[in-house]
Structure formats: structure tokens, C-alpha cells
C-alpha atoms as one frame of an Amber mdcrd trajectory, in Angstrom:
protein
  73.279 -50.821 -14.992  75.957 -48.865 -14.522  78.480 -48.297 -11.202  78.192
 -44.073 -10.315  78.797 -42.053  -7.860  75.861 -41.098  -6.126  75.962 -37.414
  -4.077  73.261 -38.572  -1.458  75.195 -41.903  -0.506  78.230 -40.539  -0.888
  79.666 -43.409  -2.655  79.665 -45.504  -6.240  76.579 -47.524  -6.523  74.571
 -49.338  -9.146  72.348 -47.313 -11.154  69.570 -48.099 -12.699  69.240 -47.261
 -16.927  65.649 -45.802 -17.965  64.514 -49.304 -18.794  65.598 -50.813 -15.648
  63.944 -47.600 -13.542  60.705 -48.118 -15.199  60.065 -51.704 -14.232  61.184
 -50.369 -10.505  59.168 -47.622 -10.467  56.757 -49.766 -11.368  57.850 -52.287
  -8.571  57.438 -49.758  -5.827  54.454 -48.067  -7.164  52.689 -51.911  -6.356
  54.910 -51.661  -2.829  52.306 -48.712  -1.843  49.425 -50.351  -3.242  50.101
 -53.272  -1.376  51.123 -51.002   2.219  47.687 -49.029   1.199  45.892 -52.306
   0.829  47.127 -53.506   4.026  46.838 -50.210   6.262  50.378 -50.628   7.177
  54.388 -49.587   5.928  56.221 -52.556   5.867  59.252 -53.590   4.417  57.954
 -56.681   3.089  55.496 -54.783   0.841  58.372 -53.820  -1.234  60.370 -56.864
  -1.009  59.879 -57.436  -5.194  61.636 -53.943  -5.594  64.783 -54.888  -3.513
  64.813 -58.407  -4.967  64.830 -56.999  -8.399  67.402 -54.591  -7.379  69.669
 -56.892  -5.975  69.050 -59.759  -8.670  70.088 -57.085 -10.930  73.254 -55.528
  -9.213  74.172 -58.027  -7.126  73.928 -55.380  -4.439  71.585 -55.899  -1.428
  69.756 -52.368  -0.663  67.172 -52.059   2.186  66.286 -49.115   1.565  63.143
 -49.087  -1.452  63.428 -45.044  -1.374  67.565 -45.415  -2.205  66.613 -47.112
  -5.475  64.647 -44.379  -6.581  67.597 -41.954  -6.617  70.150 -44.619  -8.032
  68.695 -43.863 -11.838  71.252 -42.851 -14.421  69.427 -40.092 -16.065  68.704
 -38.205 -12.755  72.450 -37.098 -13.185  74.910 -35.320 -15.524  77.635 -36.315
 -17.148  80.901 -37.288 -15.867  82.764 -34.414 -14.605  85.946 -33.642 -17.112
  88.069 -32.995 -13.922  87.254 -35.787 -11.261  85.306 -38.317 -13.380  82.163
 -37.716 -10.789  78.666 -36.893 -11.992  77.059 -33.466 -12.623  74.544 -33.297
 -10.279  71.824 -32.528 -12.801  72.206 -32.499 -17.033  72.460 -28.760 -16.975
  74.565 -28.542 -13.816  78.027 -26.218 -14.343  79.727 -26.804 -11.163  81.157
 -29.757  -9.839  80.923 -29.844  -5.750  83.605 -32.574  -5.660  86.178 -30.601
  -7.219  85.218 -26.968  -8.151  85.713 -27.962 -11.658  83.446 -25.470 -13.744
  81.905 -26.444 -17.400  80.435 -24.692 -20.277  77.335 -25.807 -21.941
């Protein structure tokens, strides 16, 4: 887990590393299976995922989908100028400060 800037949330949030992300993805899938089994979509079906994220990060997220874009591997390296992560590994333009990097 590492605190990084999230472009969707527009703030620094706890992001999961690849191993933590695998566990979170598994818990999300279990939540969807439970929703299908119950034939209703309830936030309680994703309680394991939400609790896992809170136990790991100390941050109480209420939206299971938000957790799924808080993976370190989804973003690129930090911008050399402002320190915010590039939106992707191959991005060459930082939308925060306008820095252009060479790959």
C-alpha cells in the first residue's frame, strides 16, 4: 500500500500494490457472486472488500468500485516536475503541470 494521487478522486488516496490488488479483485468478484445469488445488488454484498480495504489502509471507502481504480499498477511513474503520477505507464504528458516526459 502506498499513498498516491488519484486522478478520478482528485486527491491522495491509499493505493494497493499488485498482491493487495489481487485479493481486492477476488473479494469484489465474491461480492458480485453474492449479488447474483441473492438477485439483488446490496452494499453489504461487498462488505468483505470494504472491510479489507479499511483494515489495510485505515481509510473507510464506501464505494467498492472506487477501490478498483486505486491500484498502483494502473498508473505511471511520478511526474518529474510536480510529483503526481502519470495517468498511464506510457503517458508522456502530465495534465496537472503540463510537463512532457521522454520515454
